C-alpha positions in Angstrom: 112.6 127.8 122.3 113.3 131.0 124.0 112.6 129.5 127.5 114.9 126.3 126.6 117.8 128.7 125.7 117.6 130.6 128.6 117.4 127.6 130.6 120.4 126.3 129.2 122.3 129.5 130.1 122.3 131.3 126.7 120.7 134.6 126.0 120.0 136.4 122.7 122.9 138.7 123.5 125.4 136.0 124.4 128.0 135.1 121.9 128.0 131.3 121.0 131.6 130.0 121.1 133.2 128.3 118.2 132.2 130.7 115.5 135.6 131.4 114.9 138.0 130.1 112.0 138.6 126.9 114.0 135.1 126.6 114.9 133.8 126.6 111.3 134.5 123.0 110.3 132.7 121.9 113.6 129.6 123.7 112.2 129.9 123.1 108.7 130.3 119.3 109.0 127.3 118.5 110.9 125.4 121.0 108.6 126.8 119.1 105.6 125.9 115.7 107.1 122.5 116.9 107.6 121.9 118.8 104.4 123.2 115.8 102.1 120.3 113.4 102.9 117.8 116.1 102.3 119.3 117.1 99.0 119.5 113.2 97.8 115.9 113.0 99.2 114.8 115.7 97.0 116.6 114.3 93.9 115.2 110.9 94.5 111.7 112.3 94.7 112.2 114.1 91.5 113.9 111.2 89.5 110.9 108.8 90.7 108.4 111.5 89.7 110.0 111.5 86.0 110.0 107.8 85.9 106.2 107.4 87.0 105.3 110.3 84.6 106.9 108.4 81.5 105.1 105.3 82.8 101.8 107.1 82.8 102.3 108.1 79.4 103.0 104.6 78.2 99.7 103.4 80.2 97.6 106.1 78.5 98.4 104.6 75.0 98.2 100.9 75.9 95.8 100.8 79.0 92.1 101.0 79.3 90.4 102.8 82.1 88.0 100.1 84.1 85.3 101.9 86.0 84.4 98.8 87.9 87.8 98.3 89.4 88.8 101.9 89.4 92.0 101.0 87.8 94.0 100.8 84.6 93.9 97.4 82.7 96.8 96.3 80.8 96.2 93.4 78.1 98.9 91.4 79.3 98.8 87.6 80.4 101.4 87.7 83.1 99.4 88.4 86.4 100.5 91.9 87.9 98.9 94.5 90.0 100.9 97.7 91.2 100.3 101.3 91.5 101.9 104.4 90.6 101.9 106.8 93.7 102.3 110.7 93.8 99.9 113.7 92.7 98.3 111.5 90.2 98.0 108.2 91.5 97.4 105.3 89.2 96.4 101.7 90.1 97.3 99.2 87.3 96.0 95.6 87.0 96.9 93.0 84.1 94.5 91.1 82.2 96.3 88.0 83.4 95.5 89.0 87.0 91.7 89.6 86.1 91.6 86.1 84.7 93.4 84.5 87.5 91.9 86.0 90.7 88.3 86.0 92.0 86.5 89.1 92.4 87.0 88.9 96.3 90.8 88.2 95.7 91.1 91.1 93.1 89.4 93.6 95.7 91.8 92.5 98.4 94.8 93.2 95.9 93.5 96.5 94.9 92.8 97.5 98.5 96.5 96.8 99.1 97.7 99.0 96.4 95.3 101.9 97.4 96.8 101.7 100.7 100.2 102.2 99.3 98.5 105.5 97.6 96.8 106.7 100.8 99.6 106.3 103.0 102.2 108.2 100.6 104.4 105.2 101.0 106.8 106.3 98.3 108.0 109.3 100.6 109.3 107.0 103.4 110.6 104.6 100.6 112.5 107.7 98.9 113.9 108.9 102.3 115.5 105.3 102.9 117.0 105.3 99.5 118.4 108.7 99.9 120.0 107.8 103.3 121.3 104.8 101.9 122.9 106.6 99.0 124.7 109.1 101.1 125.5 106.6 103.8 126.1 103.6 101.7 129.1 102.2 103.5 126.9 101.9 106.7 125.2 98.5 106.8 122.4 100.2 108.7 121.8 102.1 105.5 121.7 99.3 103.3 119.4 97.4 105.6 117.1 100.2 106.2 116.2 100.4 102.7 115.5 96.7 102.1 113.4 96.4 105.5 111.3 99.7 104.9 110.3 98.5 101.7 109.2 95.2 103.5 107.4 97.1 106.4 105.5 99.3 103.8 104.1 96.4 102.1 103.2 94.8 105.5 101.4 98.0 106.4 99.6 97.8 103.0 98.6 94.3 104.1 97.4 95.2 107.2 95.0 97.8 105.6 93.6 95.5 103.1 93.0 92.8 105.9 91.0 95.2 107.7 88.5 95.8 105.0 88.6 92.1 103.4 88.9 88.4 104.6 92.2 87.2 105.3 91.8 84.0 103.1 91.1 86.5 100.2 94.4 88.5 100.3 96.4 85.3 101.2 95.1 83.1 98.4 95.5 86.1 96.0 99.1 86.9 97.0 99.9 83.1 96.7 98.1 83.0 93.3 100.0 86.0 92.1 103.6 84.6 93.3 102.8 81.0 91.9 101.8 82.7 88.6 105.1 84.4 88.3 104.0 87.7 88.6 105.9 90.4 86.9 108.0 93.1 89.0 106.7 96.5 89.2 108.3 99.4 87.3 110.5 102.0 88.6 108.7 104.2 91.4 105.7 101.6 91.9 104.7 99.4 94.4 103.8 95.8 93.6 101.6 93.6 95.6 104.0 90.6 94.8 107.9 90.6 95.2 110.7 88.9 96.5 109.3 89.2 100.0 105.9 87.6 99.4 106.9 84.5 101.3 107.5 86.6 104.4 104.4 88.3 104.2 102.4 85.4 103.5 104.0 83.5 106.8 103.2 86.8 108.7 99.5 86.6 107.6 99.1 82.9 108.2 100.6 82.9 111.6 98.4 83.6 114.6 99.3 86.8 116.1 98.3 88.3 119.4 97.9 92.0 120.1 100.7 93.7 122.1 100.0 94.5 125.8 99.1 97.9 126.3 101.9 98.5 128.6 104.3 97.6 125.9 102.9 100.2 123.5 102.8 102.8 126.2 106.7 102.1 126.7 107.5 102.3 123.0 105.4 105.6 122.8 107.3 107.1 125.6 110.6 106.0 124.2 109.8 107.3 120.7 108.9 110.8 122.4 111.9 110.9 124.7 114.6 110.2 122.1 114.3 113.5 120.6 114.6 115.2 123.9 117.7 113.4 124.9 120.2 115.6 123.1 118.7 119.1 124.3 118.6 117.7 127.8 122.2 116.5 127.5 123.2 119.8 126.2 121.5 121.6 129.0 122.9 119.6 131.6 125.6 122.2 132.3 123.0 124.9 132.7 121.1 123.2 135.1 124.0 123.6 137.7 
């Protein structure tokens, strides 16, 4: 950082312009824009944590622990499977799902939920929710919230497919959707949901792995993007 500042023509004893009364809004506004999403992100994490804590208390009273499936079983006829991420993760499956799914199907569904817990997907979802609340007038913010939730479900699907046959997860997802699986409670990830059709189509379509050159270009662009603002800011110092 010290070398970068000197390269840009700034030294530690140099006075940074714009710190007077006129420059205060120029500094405060960007700082506020950066701070608001962080505050909203923390608030969303605390809110979701309280919701999950209340639901865990309910599960402790009405659910039973299954050592075989390493999950909490609810005595409910509606087929459902979801997870409560966080510090004390909990995977929940209903008695209806146990009756509906075969052992192979159920294992693939539970692996899908374990992927959500292991990947800490609730943090990424909370970040997009906070971004959408702060910048709710931006179409990008609203779209990012929905698309991030779908991408997280696809990521969990991919992990389950690496350990279980494709037919098991596809048939389980179809059976859960056809069985009118219930929605997950707040702060939880469910194997079903309104995007089940999109995920089914994606898993059923034959996919080819992207070319290594394309992967390299994407990685290079992702690395270069954060470096563009410092390089543009240092352009005057290069002369």
